[in-house]
C-alpha positions, 0 to 999 in steps of 0.5 A: 500500500505504501508503494501506491502512495509513493507512485507520484503519477498515480497520486497526481492523477487521482488527485486531479480526478478527485478535485474534478468530482468535488467541483461538480456539485458547486458548478452544477449549483452555479448553472442551475441555482439548485444544490445537489450532491448527485453530480459528485458521483455522476459522469459528465458535467463540469469539469471533466474528471476523465480529462483531468485524470488522463491529462494530469497522468500524462503530464506527470509522466512527462514532468517526472520521467521525461517527455522522451519516455515511451510512457509519455507517448502512450499517455498522449495517445490515451489522452486523444482517445479519452477526450475524443470519446468524452466530448464526442461519442458519449456526448452524442449518446447523451443527446440521443437519450435526451431526445428519446426522453422527450419522445417518451414524455410526448407519447405518455402525457397523462400516463404514469411512467414507472421506468427510469429515464435514460441518462442524459449526461453521459458525455461532456461539452468541449468546454467541460473537457478543456476545463478538466484538461486545464485542471489536470495540467495544474494538478500535475504541475503542482505535484511536480513542483512539490515532489521534485 
């Protein structure tokens, strides 16, 4: 267990992820005017914890072990896949769920509907991904400055 806590890249990445998740409820409050703890455990929302996690891990690899390290190259490739998926594929799935929910509401107006609605917040807007990436970069740099 102590070895895990000494893994600087892992600590930086998990810190960035945790900060992104903790920031989601206040960000949702500013957007909606209603407080909810639900965004703390939700996927999607501002900032992207996916982007914060992978970008902080990749930047930490570069800062701690060198940007010529093959693991940094792998991290960049994973950043491209994960951020594209978060803002692209998963976002489109969320938009489809939103439209399907509207169809259910229109079709079942006046009738009770027991089924849970489809999850509409699956992905991220590009701004949410950028914010998560910036957060991840800041956490990686702070971690590197503290541990050098």
